C-alpha positions in Angstrom: -27.2 -17.3 -13.6 -26.3 -14.8 -10.8 -26.0 -11.3 -12.2 -24.3 -9.7 -9.1 -22.2 -11.1 -6.3 -23.0 -9.4 -3.0 -20.9 -8.9 0.1 -21.6 -5.2 1.1 -23.7 -4.3 4.2 -26.2 -1.4 3.9 -24.0 0.4 6.4 -22.0 1.3 3.2 -25.1 3.2 2.0 -26.0 6.4 3.9 -29.5 6.5 2.4 -30.4 2.9 3.3 -28.8 3.0 6.7 -30.6 6.2 7.7 -33.8 4.8 6.2 -33.7 1.7 8.3 -32.8 3.7 11.4 -35.8 5.9 10.7 -38.1 2.8 10.2 -37.0 1.5 13.6 -37.8 4.9 15.3 -41.0 5.8 13.4 -44.4 4.5 12.9 -44.3 1.7 10.2 -47.6 3.1 8.7 -45.4 5.9 7.3 -43.3 3.5 5.3 -44.3 5.1 2.0 -43.5 8.6 3.3 -40.1 7.5 4.6 -39.3 5.9 1.2 -39.9 9.3 -0.4 -38.2 11.3 2.3 -35.0 9.2 2.0 -35.2 8.9 -1.8 -35.2 5.1 -1.8 -35.4 4.0 -5.4 -34.0 1.4 -7.9 -30.6 3.2 -8.1 -30.3 3.2 -4.3 -31.0 -0.5 -4.0 -29.1 -1.7 -7.1 -25.7 -2.1 -5.3 -27.4 -4.7 -3.0 -29.4 -6.5 -5.7 -28.7 -9.9 -7.3 -30.8 -11.8 -9.9 -31.0 -15.4 -10.8 -32.7 -17.0 -13.8 -33.6 -20.0 -11.5 -35.9 -18.2 -9.1 -36.4 -14.8 -7.5 -33.8 -13.9 -4.9 -34.5 -12.9 -1.2 -31.9 -10.6 0.1 -32.0 -9.5 3.7 -30.7 -5.9 4.0 -31.3 -5.3 7.7 -33.1 -6.7 10.7 -33.5 -6.4 14.4 -36.0 -7.6 17.0 -38.6 -5.1 15.7 -38.5 -5.1 12.0 -36.9 -6.6 8.9 -36.1 -5.2 5.5 -36.0 -7.7 2.6 -35.1 -7.0 -1.0 -36.6 -9.3 -3.6 -35.1 -9.4 -7.1 -37.2 -10.9 -9.9 -36.4 -12.2 -13.4 -39.1 -12.0 -16.0 -42.1 -14.2 -15.2 -41.0 -15.3 -11.8 -43.7 -15.6 -9.1 -44.2 -16.6 -5.5 -46.5 -19.3 -4.4 -49.6 -18.3 -2.4 -48.3 -17.5 1.1 -49.0 -15.9 4.5 -46.9 -13.5 6.6 -47.0 -15.4 9.9 -49.3 -12.9 11.4 -47.0 -9.9 10.8 -47.7 -6.6 9.0 -46.1 -6.4 5.6 -45.5 -3.4 3.4 -44.2 -3.9 -0.2 -42.5 -1.1 -2.2 -42.4 -1.8 -5.9 -39.0 -0.3 -6.9 -38.8 -1.6 -10.5 -41.1 -3.4 -12.9 -44.8 -4.2 -13.2 -46.3 -6.8 -10.9 -49.5 -8.7 -10.4 -50.7 -9.3 -6.9 -53.4 -11.9 -6.3 -55.2 -11.7 -2.9 -56.8 -14.8 -1.4 -59.0 -15.4 1.6 -56.9 -16.5 4.6 -55.9 -20.1 4.2 -58.1 -20.7 1.1 -56.5 -21.1 -2.2 -59.8 -21.3 -4.0 -61.2 -18.0 -2.8 -59.5 -15.3 -5.0 -60.6 -12.0 -3.6 -59.0 -9.8 -6.3 -56.1 -9.2 -8.6 -54.1 -6.0 -8.6 -51.7 -4.6 -11.2 -49.0 -2.8 -9.3 -46.7 -0.3 -10.9 -43.3 1.1 -10.0 -43.3 3.5 -7.1 -46.4 2.1 -5.4 -46.7 0.6 -1.9 -49.1 -2.1 -0.8 -49.9 -3.3 2.7 -51.1 -6.7 3.9 -51.8 -8.8 7.0 -53.0 -12.4 7.2 -56.4 -11.1 8.3 -56.7 -9.2 5.1 -55.6 -12.3 3.2 -52.8 -14.4 1.8 -51.2 -13.3 -1.5 -48.9 -14.2 -4.4 -46.7 -11.8 -6.5 -45.6 -12.2 -10.1 -43.2 -10.1 -12.2 -45.2 -9.3 -15.3 -42.5 -7.0 -16.7 -40.6 -7.8 -19.8 -37.4 -7.6 -17.8 -36.0 -7.5 -14.3 -38.1 -6.4 -11.3 -37.3 -5.4 -7.7 -39.5 -5.0 -4.6 -38.6 -3.9 -1.1 -40.5 -5.6 1.8 -40.8 -4.3 5.3 -42.0 -6.7 8.0 -43.1 -5.2 11.4 -41.3 -8.2 13.0 -38.9 -10.6 11.4 -40.7 -13.5 9.8 -39.1 -16.9 10.6 -41.7 -19.1 8.9 -44.9 -18.8 6.9 -47.6 -20.9 5.3 -47.1 -21.7 1.6 -49.5 -23.4 -0.7 -47.9 -26.7 -2.0 -49.2 -27.8 -5.4 -48.0 -31.4 -4.8 -49.8 -31.7 -1.5 -52.7 -29.5 -2.5 -52.6 -27.8 0.8 -50.8 -25.1 2.8 -47.6 -26.2 4.6 -45.3 -24.6 7.0 -42.1 -23.3 5.5 -39.0 -22.0 7.3 -37.9 -18.7 5.8 -34.3 -18.5 4.4 -32.4 -15.8 2.5 -30.4 -16.3 -0.7 -28.1 -13.5 0.5 -28.0 -12.1 4.0 -26.3 -8.6 4.2 -27.6 -7.7 7.7 -25.3 -6.9 10.6 -26.7 -9.9 12.5 -25.6 -12.1 9.7 -22.1 -10.6 9.8 -22.1 -11.9 13.4 -23.5 -15.2 12.1 -20.6 -15.5 9.7 -18.1 -14.8 12.5 -19.9 -17.4 14.7 -19.5 -19.9 11.9 -15.8 -19.1 11.5 -15.4 -19.4 15.2 -17.1 -22.8 15.1 -14.8 -23.8 12.3 -11.8 -22.7 14.5 -13.0 -24.8 17.4 -13.5 -27.8 15.2 -10.0 -27.4 13.6 -8.5 -26.9 17.0 -10.1 -30.1 18.3 -8.8 -31.9 15.2 -5.3 -30.6 16.0 -5.5 -31.6 19.7 -6.6 -35.1 18.7 -4.0 -35.4 16.0 -1.2 -34.3 18.5 -2.1 -37.5 20.5 -2.3 -39.8 17.5 0.5 -38.3 15.4 2.7 -36.2 17.7 5.1 -35.6 14.8 3.5 -34.3 11.5 4.6 -36.2 8.4 7.5 -34.3 6.8 6.8 -32.7 3.5 10.0 -31.9 1.5 10.0 -28.1 0.7 10.2 -28.8 -3.0 6.9 -30.9 -2.9 4.9 -28.4 -0.7 2.7 -27.0 -3.4 2.0 -30.5 -4.8 1.1 -31.9 -1.5 -1.1 -29.0 -0.3 -3.4 -26.5 -2.0 -1.6 -23.4 -0.7 -1.6 -21.5 -4.0 -3.6 -18.3 -4.3 -5.8 -17.4 -7.3 -8.1 -14.6 -8.5 -11.3 -16.4 -7.4 -12.0 -17.8 -4.0 -13.1 -21.4 -3.2 -16.4 -22.6 -1.7 -16.7 -23.0 2.1 -16.5 -26.8 2.3 -13.3 -26.8 0.1 -11.9 -24.0 2.1 -12.4 -25.7 5.5 -11.0 -29.0 4.1 -7.9 -27.3 2.7 -7.4 -25.5 6.0 -7.6 -28.7 7.9 -5.0 -30.3 5.8 -2.7 -27.3 6.3 -3.2 -27.3 10.0 -2.5 -31.0 10.4 0.6 -30.8 8.1 2.2 -28.1 10.2 5.0 -29.1 12.6 3.4 -29.7 16.0 5.3 -27.6 18.4 3.1 -28.4 21.4 3.2 -32.2 21.2 5.1 -34.3 23.7 7.7 -35.2 21.0 8.8 -31.6 20.2 12.2 -30.9 21.9 13.7 -28.9 19.0 13.5 -25.2 20.0 13.5 -22.9 23.0 9.7 -22.9 23.1 7.1 -25.7 23.2 3.9 -26.8 24.8 0.7 -24.8 25.3 -0.8 -23.1 28.3 -4.6 -23.0 27.6 -5.3 -19.8 29.6 -2.6 -18.0 27.6 -4.1 -19.3 24.3 -7.4 -17.9 25.5 -5.9 -14.5 26.1 -4.2 -14.5 22.7 -7.5 -15.4 20.9 -9.3 -12.6 22.7 -6.5 -10.2 21.8 -7.0 -11.1 18.2 -10.8 -10.5 18.5 -10.3 -7.2 20.3 -7.6 -6.1 17.8 -6.3 -3.2 19.8 -3.0 -1.4 19.1 -1.0 -0.6 22.2 0.4 2.8 21.4 -2.2 5.0 23.1 -4.6 4.7 25.9 -7.3 6.0 23.6 -7.2 2.9 21.4 -5.8 0.4 24.0 -7.9 1.4 27.1 -7.9 -1.3 29.8 -5.4 -3.3 27.8 -2.8 -0.6 28.5 -3.5 -1.0 32.2 -3.0 -4.8 31.8 0.4 -4.3 30.2 1.4 -1.8 32.8 0.4 -4.2 35.6 2.5 -7.0 34.2 5.5 -4.6 33.8 5.0 -3.4 37.4 5.0 -7.0 38.7 8.3 -7.7 36.9 9.8 -4.5 38.2 8.8 -5.4 41.7 10.3 -8.8 41.4 13.6 -7.2 40.4 13.3 -4.5 43.0 14.1 -1.9 40.4 12.5 1.0 42.2 10.0 3.7 41.4 11.8 5.2 38.4 11.7 1.9 36.4 9.7 1.3 33.3 9.3 -1.2 30.5 7.6 -2.4 27.4 6.6 -5.6 25.6 8.5 -5.8 22.3 8.1 -8.4 19.5 10.7 -10.9 20.8 14.1 -11.4 22.4 16.1 -9.9 19.5 14.0 -6.7 19.7 14.5 -6.5 23.4 18.2 -6.8 23.0 18.0 -4.1 20.2 16.2 -1.7 22.5 18.8 -2.3 25.3 21.8 -1.7 23.1 20.2 1.4 21.5 19.4 2.9 24.9 23.0 2.2 26.0 24.3 4.0 22.9 22.1 7.0 23.4 23.0 7.3 27.1 26.7 7.4 26.3 26.5 9.3 23.1 23.4 11.5 23.2 24.4 13.3 20.0 24.4 10.0 18.0 20.6 10.2 17.6 20.9 13.3 15.5 24.5 13.4 14.1 25.4 9.8 14.0 28.5 8.1 15.5 31.8 10.0 15.7 33.5 7.7 18.3 34.4 4.1 18.2 31.9 2.5 20.6 32.5 -1.0 21.8 29.9 -3.6 23.0 30.8 -6.9 24.8 29.0 -10.2 25.0 29.7 -13.8 25.6 30.8 -15.9 22.6 27.9 -18.2 23.6 25.3 -15.4 23.6 22.5 -14.9 21.1 23.4 -13.9 17.6 21.1 -10.8 17.8 23.8 -8.8 19.7 26.0 -8.7 16.6 23.1 -8.0 14.4 21.8 -5.2 16.6 25.3 -3.7 16.7 25.0 -3.3 12.9 21.5 -1.8 13.2 22.6 0.9 15.7 25.6 1.9 13.6 28.6 0.7 15.7 29.2 -2.2 13.4 29.6 -5.9 14.0 33.4 -5.6 14.3 33.0 -3.5 17.4 31.3 -6.3 19.3 33.9 -8.1 21.5 32.9 -11.8 21.8 34.3 -12.8 25.2 35.2 -16.5 25.5 33.3 -18.7 27.9 34.7 -20.8 30.7 34.3 -24.6 30.8 30.7 -24.2 32.1 29.7 -22.0 29.2 29.6 -18.8 31.3 31.3 -15.6 30.1 34.9 -15.4 31.4 34.8 -12.3 33.5 38.6 -12.0 33.7 38.8 -11.9 29.9 35.9 -9.3 29.9 38.0 -7.0 32.2 41.0 -7.4 30.0 39.1 -6.6 26.8 37.5 -3.4 28.3 40.9 -2.2 29.6 42.5 -2.9 26.2 39.9 -0.9 24.4 40.1 2.0 26.7 43.9 2.1 26.2 43.3 2.0 22.5 41.1 5.1 22.7 37.8 3.3 22.2 34.6 3.8 24.1 33.2 0.8 25.9 29.5 1.4 26.5 27.5 -1.9 26.7 27.9 -5.4 28.2 25.4 -8.1 27.6 25.1 -10.8 30.2 23.1 -13.9 29.3 20.7 -15.7 31.6 20.5 -19.0 29.7 22.8 -19.3 26.8 21.3 -20.6 23.6 23.0 -24.0 23.5 24.0 -25.0 27.1 21.5 -22.8 28.9 24.3 -21.4 31.1 23.9 -18.3 33.3 26.7 -15.7 33.1 28.0 -14.5 36.5 25.8 -11.4 36.7 27.2 -10.1 40.0 30.8 -10.2 38.8 29.9 -8.7 35.4 28.0 -5.9 37.2 31.1 -4.9 39.2 33.1 -4.6 36.0 30.4 -2.4 34.4 30.2 -0.2 37.5 33.9 0.3 37.5 33.9 1.5 33.9 30.4 3.1 33.8 29.2 0.8 31.2 25.5 -0.2 30.6 24.8 -3.7 31.7 21.9 -5.6 30.1 20.8 -9.1 31.2 19.4 -11.1 28.3 17.1 -13.6 30.0 15.1 -14.4 26.9 15.6 -18.2 27.4 15.6 -18.8 31.2 14.9 -15.4 32.6 11.5 -16.6 33.8 13.3 -18.0 36.9 12.6 -14.5 38.2 9.2 -16.0 39.1 10.6 -19.0 41.0 11.7 -18.8 44.6 13.8 -21.9 44.1 15.7 -20.8 41.0 15.6 -16.9 41.1 19.1 -17.0 42.8 20.5 -17.6 39.3 19.6 -14.0 38.5 21.4 -12.6 41.6 22.9 -9.2 40.7 20.2 -8.4 38.1 18.8 -5.8 40.5 21.9 -3.6 39.7 21.6 -4.1 35.9 20.4 -1.2 33.7 18.0 -3.4 31.8 16.6 -6.9 31.9 14.5 -8.9 29.4 12.9 -12.3 29.2 10.5 -14.2 26.9 7.3 -15.6 28.5 6.7 -17.4 25.2 9.7 -19.7 26.2 9.5 -20.9 29.8 6.0 -19.8 30.6 4.4 -21.4 27.5 2.5 -18.4 26.2 1.9 -18.3 22.4 4.6 -16.6 20.3 5.6 -13.9 20.7 5.8 -12.4 24.1 8.9 -10.6 25.3 9.4 -8.2 28.2 12.1 -5.6 28.7 12.4 -3.4 31.8 14.9 -0.6 32.6 15.9 0.7 35.9 15.3 4.3 34.7 12.4 4.7 32.2 14.0 8.0 31.2 16.1 6.0 28.8 13.0 4.5 27.1 11.6 8.0 26.5 15.0 9.4 25.4 15.5 6.7 22.8 12.0 5.9 21.6 9.7 8.9 22.2 8.6 11.1 19.2 6.0 13.8 19.2 2.9 12.9 17.1 -0.1 15.1 17.7 -2.2 13.0 15.4 -1.6 10.0 17.7 -1.1 11.1 21.3 -4.3 12.9 22.1 -5.4 11.7 25.5 -4.0 10.8 29.0 -0.6 11.3 30.4 2.5 9.8 28.8 2.5 6.8 31.3 -0.5 5.5 29.5 0.6 6.3 25.9 2.8 3.3 25.5 4.0 4.2 22.0 6.3 6.7 23.6 8.4 4.0 25.2 8.3 1.3 22.5 10.1 0.8 19.2 6.9 0.3 17.1 4.0 2.6 16.5 1.3 0.0 15.7 1.9 -2.9 18.2 -0.3 -5.9 18.7 -1.5 -6.8 22.2 1.0 -9.4 23.5 0.2 -8.6 27.1 -3.3 -10.1 27.4 -2.1 -13.7 26.9 0.4 -13.4 29.8 -2.1 -11.6 32.0 -4.8 -14.3 31.5 -2.2 -16.9 32.4 -0.9 -15.0 35.4 -4.4 -14.0 36.6 -5.7 -17.5 36.4 -2.7 -19.3 38.0 -1.2 -16.6 40.1 2.5 -16.1 40.6 2.7 -19.4 42.4 1.2 -21.2 39.4 3.8 -19.6 37.1 6.5 -20.7 39.6 5.2 -24.3 39.2 5.5 -24.1 35.4 9.1 -23.0 35.7 10.1 -25.5 38.4 8.6 -28.4 36.5 11.0 -27.8 33.6 14.0 -28.1 35.9 12.5 -31.2 37.4 12.2 -32.7 33.9 15.8 -31.6 33.0 17.2 -33.1 36.2 15.6 -36.4 35.3 16.9 -36.3 31.7 20.4 -35.3 32.8 20.5 -38.2 35.3 19.2 -40.6 32.7 22.0 -39.6 30.3 24.6 -39.5 33.0 23.8 -43.0 34.2 23.4 -44.7 30.8 26.6 -46.2 29.3 25.5 -45.5 25.7 25.2 -41.7 26.3 27.8 -39.0 26.8 26.7 -35.8 28.7 28.0 -32.3 27.7 25.7 -30.0 29.7 25.5 -29.0 33.4 23.1 -28.6 36.3 20.6 -25.7 36.6 19.8 -25.7 33.0 16.8 -27.0 31.0 19.1 -27.9 28.1 20.4 -31.5 28.1 23.3 -31.9 25.7 24.4 -35.4 24.8 25.6 -37.9 22.2 24.4 -41.4 21.8 26.6 -44.4 20.8 28.9 -42.0 19.0 26.3 -41.3 16.3 27.0 -37.9 14.7 24.4 -35.5 16.2 23.5 -34.1 12.8 22.8 -37.6 11.5 20.8 -38.5 14.6 18.6 -35.4 14.5 18.0 -35.7 10.7 17.2 -39.4 10.9 14.6 -38.9 13.6 13.1 -35.8 11.8 12.9 -37.4 8.3 11.4 -40.6 9.7 8.7 -38.6 11.6 9.9 -40.0 15.0 10.5 -36.9 17.0 12.0 -33.4 16.6 15.2 -32.4 18.4 18.1 -30.2 17.4 21.9 -30.1 17.8 24.4 -27.6 19.0 28.1 -27.0 19.6 30.3 -25.8 22.5 34.0 -25.5 21.9 35.1 -28.5 19.9 32.1 -30.7 20.8 29.0 -31.1 18.7 26.0 -32.8 20.3 22.3 -33.4 20.4 20.4 -30.7 22.4 17.0 -31.5 23.9 15.1 -28.8 25.8 12.6 -29.6 28.6 10.7 -26.3 28.1 7.3 -28.0 27.7 6.0 -28.1 31.3 3.0 -30.2 30.2 5.4 -33.1 29.6 5.8 -35.7 32.2 8.7 -37.9 33.3 7.2 -40.6 31.2 7.4 -38.3 28.1 11.1 -37.8 28.8 11.6 -41.6 29.1 9.8 -42.0 25.9 12.1 -39.5 24.2 15.1 -41.7 25.0 13.3 -44.9 24.2 12.5 -43.7 20.7 16.2 -43.0 20.1 17.3 -46.3 21.5 14.7 -48.3 19.5 15.5 -46.5 16.3 19.2 -47.4 16.5 18.7 -50.8 18.1 
């Protein structure tokens, strides 16, 4: 029976922590004096004590290279075998109970030198040269002793009744509360992580699509429920493994469902380190060098855009948040009073009918309302119709409204189309309207010499955003927004907070240019990827996706059973196969665990949409995608 469950380090006790520090700094012979000086007693030790009716408990309170502090907790009548101390000096403080100590000649069980009755408050000292000993709790209740070893003891000699001789015994703790063990626990968890990650990598090869679990059967299939008590370590790891392997595999070569996929190992490494470091990115004081890393990434993006010395940026939580920040800055630029007094004019935003749904949602958030978003129809290629944009702006001006924001899309959600940024910019300049380029999907072409022309005109935009967690393969989430004039970031997002901003100039206190206060470090994973591969390596990642999409588009275009709906210079390949309804095709393949792919719609056409965003895929993987469809419906 365990009478107390322990998890607390002695760092939670000022007395014990100071006591151990003093032991490390002072002469060990003053052990008894330090115990009295720091008022170490039964009450001090009780929060760290645990008793068992089976045997006495050895609890490590603290250790380092020089000394070790062990608490022993005794039930009535419990005793140690005769044992040595591996040549180390040993002091024992008797904190509770009455004990009998038997002292034997070194290595000789039959030569009892003497017996001592030791009472509460006493301290004894022993080395192997003085003799081996045994201890027994002779109290009519619980006992407690505190042992100091001048050096940590890893093993000792113990008399074995069965072998009738002394044998070597490795020392172990029933409970380890030392700081070193806290690292040991973390090391064990890291080992568990590596093991589970390897299981996942292996399973991605053997089972690229995780068996589907209907949502209504989830709790029956997996032990995901939470309870008052925890579970043992083996059961915990086994449960976690089942959960990991049952999760949809978004990095396998059969995942074509979303606008992300694949895995860049150096980016994963950076994200894991960001979790371990656990910095928040609002101030230089708590972010340190990580702030410098984020600023370096932003500066590189700004340079690629040729935005100039007044530009700035931040790393929000995703594309929707980047778009929110852009439309909010536009509102504040054209209606400065709105931050304090609210909206008193009818402000109008414009975006393609094929753009991301976050534009309408963000219009509601900033107070202009969803109805004040003009959704401009697209041309036959899925690009915003600039003529209709001009007409809509002119019509709103004549009606007394206030146009203030145009969103141009660099990679629409379904077709992956690029709006004509240059033409849209001319319209925005004519009417002094903020222009934002939402490159969440395919804006990473900024890093490719071959494809960056698709962003021509972005240099003149007021803001630009893209998501490295899409085309660059960093873990979710990683989004970047930059503005041509960082004044707008400060105007819209800076607030005074003396309790927070205590060091360095504002350029290194990133909380003044971001929406959040506490913000996780999403920069490090992109930095580790960029640092390891260089800009040229990132360019290869981007170009590979267009190479795969060209192959897939040619395959569809040259096969009589397929009908193509998408266009060049996009990593979205939209098609139908044998006239099978796309919803049915996608559902069939998903529910039969064959592959994961989604569907979309443009104008009156509905179709399957595959995305070649996983740059670790090969031409063979694209062939296999089509082969699976063809064999399934053969």
